[in-house]
SEMI-456117 format. One record per residue: residue in three letters; x, z, y of N, C-alpha, C in turn. Coordinates in steps of 0.1 Angstrom, whole numbers, plus 5000, padded with zeros to 4 digits. Layout:
% residues N
ALAXZYXZYXZY
...
% end
This chain:
% residues 110
MET695462895824695262805835694562705840
THR694462705850693562625853693962525859
ASP692862385855693862255859693162205869
SER694362175883693362125898693962015901
ALA693061915906693361825909694361805918
PRO695861775914696761745926696561735940
GLN696761815950696961785962697761655971
PRO696761535977697961475986698761555994
ALA700261485993701261526003700861496013
SER700461536027700361486040701961506047
THR702461416052703961406060703561446071
PRO704061526081703861526093704361426099
PRO704361396112705061286118706161266126
PRO706961216125708561276127708661336143
SER709161436143709361466155709961406165
ARG710861336159711861286173710461186173
ALA710061076172709060976177708061096184
VAL707261166181706861256190707061286204
GLY708561306200709061336215709461216225
VAL709761136217710161026227708660946233
MET707460976225706260916230705660986242
ILE705861136242705861256247706461166266
VAL708061196258708661176274708061066280
GLY708060886270707960786276706560806283
LEU705560866279704260916286704461016303
PHE705261026304705761126310706161006323
ILE707260966316708260866326706760766334
LEU705860716322704760576329703860666340
LEU703660806336703060876346703360906359
PHE705060926361705360926373705660796379
LEU705860666375706260546375704960546384
MET703660576381702260556383701860606395
VAL702660716395702260806409702760716416
LEU704160706416705060616429704360496434
ALA704060396423703560316426702060276437
LEU701260426434700260446439700660476454
ALA701660546453702060646468702660486476
TYR703360436472703860296478702360186483
LEU701560176472700860126479699660186490
TYR699460316484698360396497699060396508
GLU700860406512701860396526701760286530
ARG701760136520701960036526700359956534
ALA699060006526697959986533697860086548
ALA698360176548697860266559699060196574
ARG699860136567700860096579700059976581
ARG699459886576698759786578697459786588
ARG696859886587695959956590696160006608
PHE697360096609697760146622698560036627
ALA699059916623699759826629698459726637
ALA697359746632695559646634695359706643
ALA695459856646694759906653695659906668
GLN696659946666697059956675698859856676
PRO698659756680699659636679700759686687
ASN700859736697702059786705701759936716
PRO702260026703702260176707702660236720
ALA703860126721704760196735704160146743
ALA703260016748702360026760701260156757
ALA700360106748699260216748699460356755
LEU700760416750701360536758702060516769
GLN701960456775702360446786701060386795
ASN700060376790699160296796698460426795
LEU698060536787697760666787698360776798
ARG699560796796699860816807699660836825
ALA699760646821699960636838698360676841
ARG697260686831695260686830695360856838
GLU696160886827696161046831696961096840
ALA697761056845698361066861697461016873
GLN696760916869696060906879694961016881
MET694361016877693561146871693561286877
LEU695061296874695461446877695761446898
ASP696061286899696761266909695961276926
HIS694661236919693861156928692161216927
TYR692061156941689861236939689261086931
GLY688161136927687361036918685761146913
TYR685261036916684161106907684061066890
VAL683661216883683261226873681761186867
GLU681061196872679461196873679161176887
ARG679061036893678560996905676961066909
ASP676261016901674761036897674661196902
LYS675261246897675361426899676161456909
GLY676661366914676961466927678761556918
ILE678761486903680061576900681561506899
ALA682861536908683861516912685161596910
ARG686161516913687261576904688161546915
ILE689361656917690161656931691461666922
PRO692361616929693461626926694261796924
ILE695061796911695461896900696162046913
GLU697061966924697762046935696962116944
ARG695662056948694562096954693462196948
ALA693462166940692762276925693362416930
MET694862346930695862506923695462576934
GLU695562536951695962596962694362656965
LEU693562596959691962636961691962776952
GLU692462746942692062886932692962996937
ALA694462976941695263086950694263126959
ARG693863096966693063166975691763196969
ARG691363176962690163286957690163396951
PRO689763476961689963646956689463646940
TRP690163756933690363766921689663886918
HIS689363986931688964116929687864116942
LYS686564176942685964206956686664246965
ASP687264366962688264426974689464316978
PHE690064216974691664106978691164066987
PRO691464056994691863987008691463847008
THR690763747010690763607009691463547017
THR692463567023693963497030694863557029
ALA696163467024697163557027697763627036
SER697863737038698563757052700063797047
SER700563717060702563727059703263907066
PRO704163917061704864057064705764037077
% end
């Protein structure tokens, strides 16, 4: 028989305590993600509100400018002689333009 020194008994940590710690860490992580999402959303709302205090009026203004550009004559670059024409007039001109060299330039009525 050999004499050997007794090995110290190592006791594993209680499994219940480890389980509680893991669950607690997941809950903490989840709460941190919720808090960060809330803070980000709040900051985004503040930036948007500061950038555009009245979105309904801004949209109405945009639509009025678009209608003005589509329905009236005007210059795009006056120095270069580039102008825009109303959309209705552009469609009339485009309808008269021949698509192929053999097409008649004016519409004939039956």
